[in-house]
BAKOLNU-400870 format. One record per residue (C-alpha): residue in three letters; residue number from 1; x, y, z. Coordinates in Angstrom, 2 decimals, m for minus. Layout:
BEGIN
+---------+-----+---------+---------+---------+
: residuo : num :    east :   north :      up :
+---------+-----+---------+---------+---------+
:     Ala : NUM :       X :       Y :       Z :
...
+---------+-----+---------+---------+---------+
This chain:
BEGIN
+---------+-----+---------+---------+---------+
: residuo : num :    east :   north :      up :
+---------+-----+---------+---------+---------+
:     Met :   1 :    0.00 :    0.00 :    0.00 :
:     Asn :   2 :    2.79 :    2.43 :    0.88 :
:     Lys :   3 :    4.47 :    1.65 :   m2.46 :
:     Ile :   4 :    1.30 :    2.58 :   m4.35 :
:     Phe :   5 :    1.09 :    5.85 :   m2.46 :
:     Lys :   6 :    4.74 :    6.65 :   m3.24 :
:     Tyr :   7 :    4.11 :    6.06 :   m6.94 :
:     Phe :   8 :    1.01 :    8.27 :   m6.82 :
:     Thr :   9 :    2.87 :   11.05 :   m5.01 :
:     Ala :  10 :    5.72 :   10.86 :   m7.52 :
:     Leu :  11 :    3.22 :   11.14 :  m10.38 :
:     Leu :  12 :    1.60 :   14.24 :   m8.85 :
:     Leu :  13 :    4.93 :   15.97 :   m8.19 :
:     Thr :  14 :    6.10 :   15.15 :  m11.70 :
:     Gly :  15 :    2.95 :   16.74 :  m13.07 :
:     Ile :  16 :    3.66 :   19.88 :  m11.05 :
:     Leu :  17 :    7.16 :   20.13 :  m12.47 :
:     Ile :  18 :    6.20 :   19.66 :  m16.12 :
:     Thr :  19 :    3.32 :   22.18 :  m16.07 :
:     Pro :  20 :    3.85 :   25.92 :  m16.38 :
:     Phe :  21 :    4.47 :   26.01 :  m12.61 :
:     Gly :  22 :    7.80 :   24.32 :  m13.17 :
:     Gln :  23 :    8.67 :   27.16 :  m15.54 :
:     Ala :  24 :    8.16 :   29.87 :  m12.90 :
:     Thr :  25 :    5.22 :   31.36 :  m14.78 :
:     Ala :  26 :    2.50 :   30.82 :  m12.17 :
:     Gly :  27 :    0.56 :   33.88 :  m11.17 :
:     Asn :  28 :    1.88 :   35.89 :  m14.12 :
:     Lys :  29 :   m0.66 :   38.70 :  m14.56 :
:     Asp :  30 :    0.80 :   39.45 :  m18.01 :
:     Arg :  31 :   m0.68 :   36.15 :  m19.23 :
:     Thr :  32 :   m4.21 :   36.93 :  m17.99 :
:     Gly :  33 :   m6.79 :   36.14 :  m20.64 :
:     Gln :  34 :   m4.47 :   33.94 :  m22.72 :
:     Ala :  35 :   m6.02 :   30.65 :  m21.52 :
:     Gly :  36 :   m9.39 :   29.27 :  m22.58 :
:     Ala :  37 :  m11.96 :   26.98 :  m20.96 :
:     Ser :  38 :  m12.18 :   29.35 :  m17.99 :
:     Glu :  39 :  m15.36 :   27.58 :  m16.86 :
:     Leu :  40 :  m13.02 :   24.99 :  m15.34 :
:     Leu :  41 :  m12.24 :   27.57 :  m12.64 :
:     Ile :  42 :  m15.89 :   27.93 :  m11.54 :
:     Asn :  43 :  m16.88 :   25.99 :   m8.44 :
:     Pro :  44 :  m20.47 :   24.84 :   m9.11 :
:     Trp :  45 :  m21.05 :   23.23 :   m5.69 :
:     Ala :  46 :  m22.93 :   25.17 :   m3.03 :
:     Arg :  47 :  m21.23 :   23.75 :    0.08 :
:     Ser :  48 :  m17.55 :   24.23 :   m0.76 :
:     Ser :  49 :  m18.07 :   27.55 :   m2.56 :
:     Gly :  50 :  m19.63 :   28.98 :    0.60 :
:     Trp :  51 :  m16.18 :   29.41 :    2.08 :
:     Gly :  52 :  m14.35 :   30.14 :   m1.14 :
:     Gly :  53 :  m13.22 :   26.58 :   m1.88 :
:     Val :  54 :  m10.73 :   26.83 :    0.98 :
:     Asn :  55 :  m11.42 :   23.22 :    1.99 :
:     Asn :  56 :   m8.84 :   21.67 :   m0.33 :
:     Ser :  57 :   m7.47 :   19.73 :    2.66 :
:     Ser :  58 :  m10.76 :   18.90 :    4.40 :
:     Val :  59 :  m13.35 :   18.37 :    1.65 :
:     Lys :  60 :  m15.18 :   15.06 :    1.99 :
:     Gly :  61 :  m17.35 :   13.38 :   m0.59 :
:     Leu :  62 :  m18.64 :   14.39 :   m3.99 :
:     Glu :  63 :  m17.65 :   18.07 :   m3.91 :
:     Gly :  64 :  m14.03 :   16.93 :   m3.99 :
:     Leu :  65 :  m14.51 :   16.64 :   m7.77 :
:     Phe :  66 :  m13.73 :   20.37 :   m7.84 :
:     Ser :  67 :  m11.79 :   21.15 :   m4.63 :
:     Asn :  68 :   m9.56 :   18.07 :   m4.34 :
:     Val :  69 :  m10.48 :   14.74 :   m5.92 :
:     Ala :  70 :   m8.79 :   12.89 :   m3.03 :
:     Gly :  71 :  m11.69 :   14.04 :   m0.84 :
:     Thr :  72 :  m14.14 :   11.82 :   m2.74 :
:     Ala :  73 :  m12.43 :    8.84 :   m1.09 :
:     His :  74 :  m14.27 :    9.74 :    2.14 :
:     Thr :  75 :  m17.61 :    8.69 :    0.60 :
:     Lys :  76 :  m19.10 :    6.04 :    2.90 :
:     Gly :  77 :  m21.71 :    4.63 :    0.54 :
:     Thr :  78 :  m23.54 :    6.62 :   m2.14 :
:     Glu :  79 :  m23.75 :   10.39 :   m2.49 :
:     Leu :  80 :  m25.79 :   12.39 :   m5.01 :
:     Ile :  81 :  m25.97 :   16.16 :   m5.48 :
:     Phe :  82 :  m28.10 :   18.38 :   m7.70 :
:     Ser :  83 :  m26.93 :   21.99 :   m7.78 :
:     His :  84 :  m28.04 :   25.16 :   m9.54 :
:     Thr :  85 :  m25.96 :   28.36 :   m9.73 :
:     Gln :  86 :  m26.98 :   31.84 :  m10.84 :
:     Trp :  87 :  m23.54 :   32.96 :  m11.95 :
:     Leu :  88 :  m23.04 :   36.72 :  m11.72 :
:     Lys :  89 :  m26.75 :   37.32 :  m11.14 :
:     Gly :  90 :  m28.07 :   39.70 :  m13.75 :
:     Ser :  91 :  m25.96 :   38.21 :  m16.54 :
:     Glu :  92 :  m28.63 :   35.51 :  m17.15 :
:     Ile :  93 :  m25.99 :   32.78 :  m17.02 :
:     Gly :  94 :  m27.05 :   29.58 :  m15.26 :
:     Ile :  95 :  m25.07 :   26.51 :  m14.23 :
:     Asn :  96 :  m26.72 :   23.14 :  m13.59 :
:     Thr :  97 :  m24.62 :   20.40 :  m12.02 :
:     Phe :  98 :  m25.23 :   16.77 :  m11.13 :
:     Gly :  99 :  m22.83 :   14.43 :   m9.39 :
:     Leu : 100 :  m22.63 :   10.91 :   m8.02 :
:     Thr : 101 :  m19.99 :    9.08 :   m6.01 :
:     Gln : 102 :  m20.14 :    5.39 :   m5.10 :
:     Lys : 103 :  m17.90 :    3.39 :   m2.80 :
:     Ile : 104 :  m16.54 :    0.22 :   m4.39 :
:     Gly : 105 :  m14.40 :   m2.52 :   m2.94 :
:     Lys : 106 :  m12.14 :   m1.75 :    0.00 :
:     Gly : 107 :  m11.45 :    1.97 :    0.21 :
:     Gly : 108 :  m12.13 :    2.78 :   m3.46 :
:     Val : 109 :  m14.64 :    5.38 :   m4.71 :
:     Ile : 110 :  m15.71 :    6.17 :   m8.27 :
:     Gly : 111 :  m17.32 :    9.48 :   m9.19 :
:     Leu : 112 :  m19.24 :   11.12 :  m12.01 :
:     Gly : 113 :  m20.00 :   14.81 :  m12.35 :
:     Ile : 114 :  m21.71 :   16.78 :  m15.13 :
:     Met : 115 :  m21.64 :   20.59 :  m15.23 :
:     Ser : 116 :  m23.61 :   22.47 :  m17.89 :
:     Met : 117 :  m23.60 :   26.26 :  m18.46 :
:     Ser : 118 :  m26.41 :   28.01 :  m20.32 :
:     Phe : 119 :  m26.20 :   31.59 :  m21.59 :
:     Gly : 120 :  m29.77 :   32.16 :  m22.74 :
:     Asp : 121 :  m30.79 :   33.18 :  m26.25 :
:     Ile : 122 :  m28.38 :   35.49 :  m28.07 :
:     Pro : 123 :  m29.53 :   37.28 :  m31.28 :
:     Ile : 124 :  m27.78 :   36.25 :  m34.48 :
:     Thr : 125 :  m26.18 :   39.25 :  m36.20 :
:     Thr : 126 :  m24.31 :   39.64 :  m39.48 :
:     Glu : 127 :  m22.48 :   42.45 :  m41.27 :
:     Asp : 128 :  m25.62 :   43.14 :  m43.27 :
:     Leu : 129 :  m27.96 :   42.76 :  m40.26 :
:     Pro : 130 :  m26.10 :   44.13 :  m37.21 :
:     Glu : 131 :  m29.38 :   44.55 :  m35.30 :
:     Gly : 132 :  m30.32 :   40.88 :  m35.67 :
:     Gly : 133 :  m33.88 :   39.83 :  m36.42 :
:     Ile : 134 :  m32.93 :   36.52 :  m38.07 :
:     Gly : 135 :  m33.11 :   34.27 :  m35.02 :
:     Asn : 136 :  m31.16 :   33.38 :  m31.89 :
:     Phe : 137 :  m28.49 :   30.92 :  m30.84 :
:     Ser : 138 :  m27.74 :   29.39 :  m27.43 :
:     Pro : 139 :  m24.13 :   28.61 :  m26.50 :
:     Thr : 140 :  m23.59 :   25.57 :  m24.29 :
:     Tyr : 141 :  m20.55 :   24.68 :  m22.20 :
:     Met : 142 :  m20.33 :   21.24 :  m20.60 :
:     Asn : 143 :  m17.74 :   19.47 :  m18.44 :
:     Ile : 144 :  m17.94 :   15.77 :  m17.63 :
:     Asn : 145 :  m15.86 :   14.49 :  m14.70 :
:     Ile : 146 :  m14.94 :   10.82 :  m14.20 :
:     Ser : 147 :  m12.92 :   10.12 :  m11.07 :
:     Tyr : 148 :  m11.39 :    7.39 :   m8.97 :
:     Ala : 149 :  m10.11 :    7.89 :   m5.43 :
:     Lys : 150 :   m8.80 :    5.56 :   m2.76 :
:     Ala : 151 :   m8.08 :    5.54 :    0.95 :
:     Phe : 152 :   m4.54 :    4.15 :    1.11 :
:     Ser : 153 :   m4.70 :    4.16 :    4.91 :
:     Ser : 154 :   m6.63 :    5.92 :    7.67 :
:     Ser : 155 :   m4.40 :    8.98 :    7.08 :
:     Ile : 156 :   m3.64 :    9.06 :    3.35 :
:     Tyr : 157 :   m6.12 :    9.61 :    0.52 :
:     Gly : 158 :   m5.49 :   10.12 :   m3.17 :
:     Gly : 159 :   m7.46 :   10.43 :   m6.39 :
:     Ile : 160 :   m7.44 :   11.19 :  m10.12 :
:     Asn : 161 :  m10.15 :   12.98 :  m12.11 :
:     Ile : 162 :  m10.50 :   13.03 :  m15.90 :
:     Lys : 163 :  m12.43 :   15.97 :  m17.40 :
:     Ile : 164 :  m14.05 :   15.98 :  m20.82 :
:     Ile : 165 :  m14.56 :   19.59 :  m21.99 :
:     Ser : 166 :  m17.08 :   20.74 :  m24.60 :
:     Glu : 167 :  m17.78 :   24.32 :  m25.76 :
:     Val : 168 :  m20.42 :   24.79 :  m28.48 :
:     Ile : 169 :  m22.05 :   27.80 :  m30.13 :
:     Ser : 170 :  m24.18 :   27.83 :  m33.28 :
:     Asp : 171 :  m21.50 :   26.97 :  m35.83 :
:     Val : 172 :  m18.20 :   26.61 :  m33.93 :
:     Ser : 173 :  m17.17 :   24.14 :  m31.24 :
:     Ala : 174 :  m14.15 :   22.97 :  m29.26 :
:     Gln : 175 :  m13.51 :   19.77 :  m27.34 :
:     Gly : 176 :  m10.69 :   18.86 :  m24.97 :
:     Ile : 177 :   m9.59 :   16.72 :  m22.06 :
:     Ala : 178 :   m7.91 :   17.57 :  m18.76 :
:     Leu : 179 :   m6.63 :   15.77 :  m15.68 :
:     Asp : 180 :   m6.80 :   16.53 :  m11.95 :
:     Ala : 181 :   m4.82 :   14.74 :   m9.25 :
:     Gly : 182 :   m4.89 :   15.27 :   m5.51 :
:     Ile : 183 :   m3.68 :   14.01 :   m2.13 :
:     Gln : 184 :   m5.00 :   14.51 :    1.41 :
:     Tyr : 185 :   m3.17 :   13.70 :    4.63 :
:     Val : 186 :   m4.99 :   13.44 :    7.97 :
:     Thr : 187 :   m3.21 :   13.46 :   11.32 :
:     Gly : 188 :   m3.58 :   14.75 :   14.89 :
:     Pro : 189 :   m4.83 :   13.14 :   18.12 :
:     Arg : 190 :   m8.46 :   13.33 :   16.98 :
:     Glu : 191 :   m7.77 :   13.30 :   13.22 :
:     Asn : 192 :   m8.29 :   17.06 :   13.34 :
:     Val : 193 :   m5.23 :   18.22 :   11.37 :
:     Arg : 194 :   m5.46 :   17.99 :    7.58 :
:     Phe : 195 :   m3.25 :   18.85 :    4.64 :
:     Gly : 196 :   m4.09 :   18.77 :    0.95 :
:     Ile : 197 :   m2.43 :   19.36 :   m2.40 :
:     Thr : 198 :   m4.08 :   19.19 :   m5.81 :
:     Leu : 199 :   m3.14 :   19.89 :   m9.40 :
:     Arg : 200 :   m6.06 :   20.85 :  m11.65 :
:     Asn : 201 :   m6.75 :   21.23 :  m15.35 :
:     Val : 202 :   m3.61 :   19.70 :  m16.85 :
:     Gly : 203 :   m4.11 :   18.80 :  m20.47 :
:     Pro : 204 :   m3.33 :   19.47 :  m24.14 :
:     Thr : 205 :   m4.33 :   22.67 :  m25.92 :
:     Met : 206 :   m7.78 :   23.12 :  m27.45 :
:     Arg : 207 :   m8.91 :   24.71 :  m30.70 :
:     Phe : 208 :  m12.23 :   25.88 :  m32.15 :
:     Asn : 209 :  m13.45 :   24.32 :  m35.40 :
:     Gly : 210 :  m16.60 :   24.57 :  m37.49 :
:     Asp : 211 :  m18.40 :   26.26 :  m40.34 :
:     Gly : 212 :  m18.29 :   29.57 :  m38.53 :
:     Leu : 213 :  m14.60 :   29.84 :  m39.40 :
:     Ser : 214 :  m15.22 :   29.66 :  m43.15 :
:     Ile : 215 :  m16.46 :   32.34 :  m45.55 :
:     Arg : 216 :  m17.69 :   32.25 :  m49.16 :
:     Ser : 217 :  m15.93 :   34.64 :  m51.52 :
:     Leu : 218 :  m16.15 :   35.56 :  m55.17 :
:     Leu : 219 :  m12.96 :   36.39 :  m57.03 :
:     Pro : 220 :  m13.13 :   39.18 :  m59.60 :
:     Gly : 221 :  m13.67 :   37.80 :  m63.08 :
:     Gln : 222 :  m15.07 :   34.45 :  m61.84 :
:     Glu : 223 :  m18.70 :   33.35 :  m61.70 :
:     Ser : 224 :  m18.54 :   30.71 :  m58.95 :
:     Tyr : 225 :  m17.96 :   31.20 :  m55.25 :
:     Phe : 226 :  m15.26 :   29.40 :  m53.33 :
:     Thr : 227 :  m15.01 :   28.64 :  m49.60 :
:     Leu : 228 :  m12.14 :   30.07 :  m47.60 :
:     Glu : 229 :  m11.52 :   28.19 :  m44.37 :
:     Gln : 230 :   m9.66 :   29.89 :  m41.52 :
:     Arg : 231 :   m7.79 :   28.09 :  m38.78 :
:     Ser : 232 :   m8.20 :   29.29 :  m35.20 :
:     Ala : 233 :   m5.28 :   29.49 :  m32.80 :
:     Asp : 234 :   m4.75 :   26.89 :  m30.10 :
:     Phe : 235 :   m5.41 :   27.91 :  m26.50 :
:     Glu : 236 :   m4.14 :   26.44 :  m23.25 :
:     Leu : 237 :   m6.10 :   25.29 :  m20.22 :
:     Pro : 238 :   m6.14 :   27.29 :  m16.93 :
:     Thr : 239 :   m3.90 :   25.01 :  m14.88 :
:     Gln : 240 :   m3.90 :   25.46 :  m11.10 :
:     Leu : 241 :   m1.89 :   24.19 :   m8.15 :
:     Ala : 242 :   m3.61 :   24.40 :   m4.75 :
:     Ile : 243 :   m2.02 :   23.71 :   m1.36 :
:     Gly : 244 :   m4.13 :   23.87 :    1.81 :
:     Ala : 245 :   m4.36 :   23.03 :    5.51 :
:     Ser : 246 :   m7.13 :   22.97 :    8.10 :
:     Tyr : 247 :   m7.60 :   22.40 :   11.82 :
:     Asp : 248 :  m10.75 :   21.14 :   13.58 :
:     Phe : 249 :  m11.61 :   22.43 :   17.04 :
:     Lys : 250 :  m13.97 :   19.81 :   18.47 :
:     Ile : 251 :  m15.94 :   21.20 :   21.40 :
:     Gly : 252 :  m17.73 :   18.46 :   23.28 :
:     Glu : 253 :  m19.66 :   15.96 :   21.18 :
:     Ile : 254 :  m21.87 :   18.30 :   19.16 :
:     His : 255 :  m19.78 :   21.31 :   18.14 :
:     Arg : 256 :  m17.01 :   21.65 :   15.57 :
:     Leu : 257 :  m15.17 :   24.73 :   14.36 :
:     Thr : 258 :  m12.82 :   24.36 :   11.41 :
:     Leu : 259 :  m10.28 :   26.98 :   10.36 :
:     Ala : 260 :   m8.72 :   26.56 :    6.93 :
:     Gly : 261 :   m6.28 :   28.24 :    4.58 :
:     Asn : 262 :   m5.48 :   27.65 :    0.94 :
:     Phe : 263 :   m2.93 :   28.96 :   m1.57 :
:     Ile : 264 :   m3.83 :   28.73 :   m5.27 :
:     Ser : 265 :   m1.14 :   29.25 :   m7.88 :
:     Asn : 266 :   m2.64 :   30.05 :  m11.27 :
:     Ser : 267 :   m0.77 :   29.66 :  m14.53 :
:     Phe : 268 :   m2.71 :   32.43 :  m16.33 :
:     Thr : 269 :   m4.11 :   34.69 :  m13.61 :
:     Lys : 270 :   m3.04 :   36.14 :  m10.29 :
:     Asp : 271 :   m2.26 :   33.85 :   m7.37 :
:     Gln : 272 :   m4.91 :   33.65 :   m4.65 :
:     Tyr : 273 :   m4.85 :   33.30 :   m0.86 :
:     Val : 274 :   m8.03 :   31.97 :    0.74 :
:     Ile : 275 :   m8.99 :   31.76 :    4.40 :
:     Gly : 276 :  m12.23 :   30.44 :    5.84 :
:     Ala : 277 :  m14.09 :   28.99 :    8.80 :
:     Glu : 278 :  m16.94 :   26.53 :    9.21 :
:     Tyr : 279 :  m19.07 :   25.85 :   12.29 :
:     Glu : 280 :  m21.05 :   22.62 :   12.65 :
:     Leu : 281 :  m23.78 :   21.79 :   15.17 :
:     Lys : 282 :  m23.93 :   17.99 :   15.31 :
:     Thr : 283 :  m24.50 :   17.17 :   11.65 :
:     Tyr : 284 :  m27.71 :   19.17 :   11.35 :
:     Leu : 285 :  m26.50 :   22.72 :   10.77 :
:     Met : 286 :  m23.35 :   24.19 :    9.22 :
:     Leu : 287 :  m22.41 :   27.85 :    8.85 :
:     Arg : 288 :  m19.39 :   28.90 :    6.82 :
:     Gly : 289 :  m17.63 :   31.93 :    5.43 :
:     Gly : 290 :  m14.42 :   32.77 :    3.58 :
:     Tyr : 291 :  m12.35 :   35.46 :    1.94 :
:     Ser : 292 :  m10.31 :   35.12 :   m1.25 :
:     Tyr : 293 :   m7.50 :   37.61 :   m1.75 :
:     Glu : 294 :   m5.44 :   38.38 :   m4.82 :
:     Glu : 295 :   m3.36 :   41.37 :   m5.79 :
:     Gly : 296 :   m5.52 :   44.45 :   m6.44 :
:     Ile : 297 :   m8.81 :   42.89 :   m5.32 :
:     Thr : 298 :   m9.53 :   45.67 :   m2.81 :
:     Asn : 299 :   m9.17 :   48.43 :   m5.41 :
:     Asp : 300 :  m11.75 :   48.94 :   m8.14 :
:     Ala : 301 :   m9.11 :   50.29 :  m10.52 :
:     Asp : 302 :   m6.75 :   47.32 :  m10.08 :
:     Arg : 303 :   m9.24 :   44.46 :   m9.68 :
:     Thr : 304 :   m9.19 :   42.04 :  m12.62 :
:     Thr : 305 :  m12.02 :   39.78 :  m11.46 :
:     Ala : 306 :  m15.73 :   40.32 :  m10.81 :
:     Tyr : 307 :  m15.37 :   38.70 :   m7.39 :
:     Thr : 308 :  m14.56 :   41.02 :   m4.51 :
:     Gly : 309 :  m13.44 :   38.33 :   m2.01 :
:     Pro : 310 :  m16.15 :   37.52 :    0.59 :
:     Ser : 311 :  m18.27 :   34.38 :    0.46 :
:     Ala : 312 :  m20.71 :   32.74 :    2.87 :
:     Gly : 313 :  m23.10 :   29.83 :    3.06 :
:     Phe : 314 :  m24.99 :   27.34 :    5.18 :
:     Thr : 315 :  m26.19 :   23.73 :    5.22 :
:     Val : 316 :  m29.30 :   22.25 :    6.82 :
:     Ala : 317 :  m29.35 :   18.44 :    7.05 :
:     Val : 318 :  m32.04 :   15.95 :    8.07 :
:     Pro : 319 :  m30.75 :   12.54 :    9.23 :
:     Leu : 320 :  m32.25 :    9.41 :    7.69 :
:     Asp : 321 :  m30.26 :    6.71 :    9.49 :
:     Lys : 322 :  m27.97 :    7.80 :   12.33 :
:     Glu : 323 :  m26.10 :    4.48 :   12.42 :
:     Lys : 324 :  m25.19 :    4.61 :    8.73 :
:     Gly : 325 :  m24.78 :    8.39 :    8.71 :
:     Ser : 326 :  m27.23 :    8.84 :    5.82 :
:     Asn : 327 :  m29.06 :   12.16 :    5.44 :
:     Ile : 328 :  m30.70 :   14.67 :    3.13 :
:     Ala : 329 :  m29.27 :   18.19 :    3.06 :
:     Ile : 330 :  m29.81 :   21.59 :    1.45 :
:     Asp : 331 :  m26.73 :   23.74 :    0.77 :
:     Tyr : 332 :  m26.61 :   27.44 :   m0.13 :
:     Ser : 333 :  m23.75 :   29.82 :   m0.90 :
:     Tyr : 334 :  m23.26 :   33.45 :   m1.88 :
:     Arg : 335 :  m20.14 :   34.98 :   m3.45 :
:     Ala : 336 :  m19.90 :   38.78 :   m3.57 :
:     Thr : 337 :  m19.21 :   40.44 :   m6.93 :
:     Asp : 338 :  m18.86 :   43.90 :   m8.43 :
:     Pro : 339 :  m20.51 :   44.44 :  m10.85 :
:     Phe : 340 :  m23.62 :   42.18 :  m10.90 :
:     Ser : 341 :  m25.54 :   40.98 :   m7.84 :
:     Gly : 342 :  m23.29 :   38.19 :   m6.67 :
:     Thr : 343 :  m23.20 :   34.48 :   m7.48 :
:     His : 344 :  m25.84 :   32.31 :   m5.79 :
:     Ser : 345 :  m25.70 :   28.50 :   m5.56 :
:     Ile : 346 :  m28.22 :   26.09 :   m4.06 :
:     Gly : 347 :  m27.88 :   22.32 :   m3.94 :
:     Ala : 348 :  m29.77 :   19.25 :   m2.75 :
:     Arg : 349 :  m27.65 :   16.43 :   m1.36 :
:     Ile : 350 :  m28.47 :   12.80 :   m0.54 :
:     Asn : 351 :  m26.10 :   10.57 :    1.42 :
:     Leu : 352 :  m27.02 :    6.89 :    1.58 :
+---------+-----+---------+---------+---------+
């Protein structure tokens, strides 16, 4: 078992070295906007986004598909989540997400997650009809996650997540694939000290293709049209490296307070520092909040993101079987933005 973990750790560290992080380009603000598939950076889950995704080291269950895939190894049986996000409320962009994790064998967990973004109806315009009036089109972005995680011991958890990426508009589309890998380490007298490291969105470049990149032209002196096809440039994926730690203060048998911190190194945007706290009353009520900081975020003139830093959320759970730990829960989160009216996420969770 220890040999398998050593191989897995070596694979993760090798991935870190061969990505742009090994080239000392992480957090380079001069590269902002040069990556594509930025939807991979959106956390669609209501529970973990409530404290800014700071729970890289402590996430347990299905939401580890985004935060740290190693966390899915904590799934005790079956977990399902349906989540809806109003992203940058007022922009009319919605995100619907479904996920499932299932424990298999001894310590193994497989996972499936589907995230779909809808942008509403956008009028079709042309050079001759710049005001539209000839119909609408609806872009669709979709990410499919397929994961496997394993508890190598009572202290060490690891996992790998494969992402299938699809971006489609009316006449142009792009498809790609990416890989996540993560490790969690649990220690302390009451298993209350946790560390996590994850590498996200590592994969080959993507490119748009389709009829929208071709035009019909007529050469002077010729009667027939010919089709001129243009090639789009490749774009890279927004690779991230996240390193986090958390500490649980367990007060009696029914109270828990968790403090967590996370550092996110981005290959195409500014680095981020996240802190957060979560309070739990038994397993029935959870309150959480976080703050994400990056250079210039406190100044309107220097801020390069719509998010202003604060986030908050809560969970209300109803137990189904106390012995098995099964329950039904509702999660909600809010992330402050400027402009727009924040990002709101709500999810329904079933643990069996």
